C-alpha positions in Angstrom: -1.7 -32.0 -14.2 -0.7 -35.4 -15.3 2.6 -34.1 -15.8 3.3 -32.5 -13.1 4.2 -34.0 -9.9 2.2 -32.3 -7.8 -0.4 -33.6 -5.0 -3.7 -32.0 -6.3 -5.3 -33.6 -3.3 -3.9 -31.0 -1.0 -7.0 -28.4 -2.0 -9.6 -31.2 -2.2 -11.9 -30.3 1.0 -10.2 -26.9 0.5 -13.8 -25.5 -1.4 -14.3 -21.5 0.2 -10.2 -21.8 -1.3 -11.5 -23.2 -5.2 -14.8 -21.2 -5.4 -11.7 -18.1 -4.3 -9.9 -18.9 -7.5 -12.6 -18.6 -9.6 -14.2 -16.1 -9.0 -11.0 -14.3 -8.6 -9.9 -16.0 -12.5 -14.2 -14.3 -13.7 -13.2 -10.9 -12.1 -9.6 -11.1 -13.7 -11.2 -12.3 -17.4 -13.6 -9.8 -17.2 -11.2 -6.7 -16.4 -8.9 -7.7 -19.0 -11.7 -8.3 -21.3 -12.9 -5.0 -21.1 -9.4 -3.1 -21.0 -8.5 -4.7 -24.5 -12.7 -3.9 -25.5 -11.8 -0.8 -25.0 -7.3 -0.8 -26.1 -7.4 -3.3 -28.9 -3.5 -2.9 -29.4 -3.0 -2.5 -25.9 0.6 -4.5 -24.1 -0.6 -6.9 -21.2 2.2 -7.6 -18.3 1.4 -10.9 -16.0 3.6 -10.9 -13.4 4.0 -14.1 -11.4 2.5 -16.3 -14.5 2.8 -19.4 -12.8 0.9 -21.8 -15.1 -1.7 -19.7 -16.4 -3.8 -19.1 -19.1 -5.4 -16.0 -19.6 -3.9 -14.4 -22.6 -5.7 -18.1 -24.5 -9.6 -16.9 -23.5 -8.8 -13.6 -23.9 -7.0 -12.4 -27.0 -8.6 -10.1 -29.8 -5.6 -11.9 -32.5 -4.2 -7.9 -31.9 -2.7 -7.1 -27.9 0.9 -7.9 -26.8 1.7 -10.5 -23.6 4.2 -10.8 -20.9 4.0 -13.7 -18.9 7.0 -13.0 -15.9 8.0 -15.7 -13.9 11.1 -16.7 -12.1 13.3 -19.3 -14.5 12.0 -22.6 -13.3 9.1 -21.7 -13.4 9.0 -20.7 -17.3 11.0 -23.7 -18.2 7.8 -25.2 -16.9 5.5 -23.1 -18.8 7.4 -23.5 -21.9 6.8 -27.7 -21.4 2.6 -26.8 -22.0 3.1 -23.4 -24.0 4.7 -21.7 -27.0 5.7 -18.2 -27.9 4.5 -16.1 -30.3 5.5 -12.9 -31.8 2.4 -11.2 -29.1 2.6 -13.8 -26.3 6.5 -13.9 -24.4 7.6 -15.0 -21.4 10.0 -13.3 -20.1 12.3 -15.8 -16.9 13.2 -13.5 -14.6 12.3 -12.4 -10.9 10.1 -9.7 -10.7 12.8 -7.8 -8.3 15.9 -8.2 -11.3 13.8 -5.0 -13.3 15.4 -5.7 -16.4 13.0 -7.2 -17.9 11.1 -3.9 -17.8 13.7 -3.4 -20.5 12.3 -6.2 -22.4 8.9 -4.7 -22.3 7.3 -3.0 -26.1 6.2 0.3 -24.3 2.5 0.8 -25.9 0.7 3.7 -24.7 -2.2 1.5 -23.5 -0.9 -1.1 -21.1 -2.2 -2.9 -18.6 -0.6 -4.8 -15.6 -2.0 -8.0 -14.1 -0.9 -9.7 -10.4 -2.4 -12.5 -8.8 -1.5 -14.7 -6.3 1.7 -12.9 -5.5 2.0 -9.4 -3.6 0.6 -11.1 -0.5 3.6 -13.2 -0.4 6.2 -10.3 -0.5 6.8 -7.5 2.2 5.2 -4.2 2.3 8.5 -2.2 1.5 8.9 -5.6 -1.0 5.9 -4.4 -2.6 6.0 -0.5 -2.4 9.2 -0.9 -4.2 8.3 -3.0 -7.3 4.9 -0.1 -7.2 7.4 2.5 -6.9 9.3 1.1 -10.1 5.9 0.2 -12.7 4.9 4.0 -11.5 8.2 5.2 -13.2 8.3 2.7 -15.5 4.7 2.6 -17.1 3.0 5.6 -16.3 -0.7 5.9 -17.5 -0.8 2.1 -17.5 -3.4 0.4 -15.3 -3.1 -2.5 -12.8 -4.9 -5.2 -11.3 -4.0 -6.9 -8.6 -5.2 -9.1 -5.6 -4.7 -7.8 -2.5 -5.8 -10.0 1.5 -6.7 -8.6 4.2 -4.7 -7.4 6.4 -6.3 -8.6 9.3 -5.3 -11.9 7.5 -1.7 -11.6 7.7 -1.5 -10.1 11.1 -3.3 -13.5 12.3 -0.7 -15.1 9.4 1.3 -13.9 12.3 0.8 -16.0 15.0 -0.1 -19.1 13.3 1.2 -19.9 9.5 -2.3 -20.3 7.7 -0.8 -21.4 4.4 1.5 -24.1 5.6 -1.0 -25.9 7.9 -4.0 -25.9 5.3 -1.9 -26.2 2.4 1.9 -27.9 3.1 2.4 -25.2 1.1 5.9 -22.8 2.2 4.5 -19.4 1.9 3.2 -16.7 3.9 0.9 -13.6 3.6 3.3 -10.5 4.5 1.3 -7.6 2.8 -2.1 -7.1 3.0 -5.0 -4.2 3.4 -8.5 -3.3 4.9 -9.7 -1.1 1.9 -8.6 -1.1 -1.9 -7.8 2.3 -1.7 -5.5 2.5 0.6 -3.4 1.4 -2.1 -3.0 4.5 -2.4 -0.3 4.8 0.4 2.1 2.6 -1.5 3.1 5.6 -4.5 2.3 8.9 -4.5 1.4 8.2 -8.8 -1.6 5.2 -7.9 -4.5 6.6 -8.3 -7.4 4.1 -7.4 -10.3 3.6 -9.5 -12.5 0.3 -7.9 -11.9 -3.0 -6.0 -13.9 -5.7 -6.5 -14.6 -8.5 -3.4 -14.6 -12.1 -3.7 -17.6 -12.3 -1.5 -20.1 -10.4 -3.4 -19.7 -12.9 -6.1 -22.1 -16.5 -6.7 -22.9 -16.6 -3.6 -24.8 -19.0 -3.7 -21.3 -20.9 -3.8 -20.2 -19.8 0.0 -22.0 -21.8 2.3 -22.0 -19.9 4.9 -19.3 -17.9 4.5 -22.6 -16.1 2.0 -24.1 -15.1 5.6 -21.6 -13.9 7.3 -20.3 -12.1 4.2 -23.1 -10.4 5.2 -21.3 -8.4 8.6 -19.3 -6.3 7.5 -16.3 -6.9 9.7 -16.3 -10.4 8.5 -16.0 -9.2 5.5 -13.0 -6.8 5.5 -11.1 -9.1 8.1 -11.6 -12.4 5.5 -11.7 -12.2 2.3 -9.4 -11.6 -0.9 -10.4 -8.6 -3.9 -9.1 -7.3 -6.6 -7.7 -3.5 -6.9 -8.0 -1.4 -10.2 -5.6 1.2 -10.7 -3.9 3.3 -12.5 -0.6 4.9 -12.3 -0.4 8.9 -13.2 
């Protein structure tokens, strides 16, 4: 953090956001560990990795891990992390589908996408899912989603820019996890985990508001677990 020119104090008074990111991290770590527990020689593809450190937390000494992000992001990442035989960094846009050729086909593949798809259009998300379904049949995916209602609200008010002074706009969301199946006929919904259901003591007033189903589905993010069949 000391070596990156960024004002992290923007998030100082955004406790719900910080709790949300922490819960997201915990849920994805657990799901990844569960998958690796079942398939010790699995391959994991981390789309939009940023400076994520999940590989260091879940590595069992056998898995192959691919971190995918834009070239400028990977250049920063390489200042802090080193590639190895089992940990590769791919400096390409997710839309440059040539990155798929860099993945050694494995019988068991887990794809992770956190903090990225909600900033893409539905057509862009569908395009990515079509490519993943075709290239990685039988693989599983952990995908962070935001509520469609928040996307709609963001069209009237630029929530991300107003709160964090970040040039990003919510563009795609779903109401329930099973809606993910509408993107591609080869997607099978397995499960989802709503952030408000975890560490309720940390959510303050949201803890009580989330007891109202309409509030929960309108404001909380979730992790969707799916399989490409």
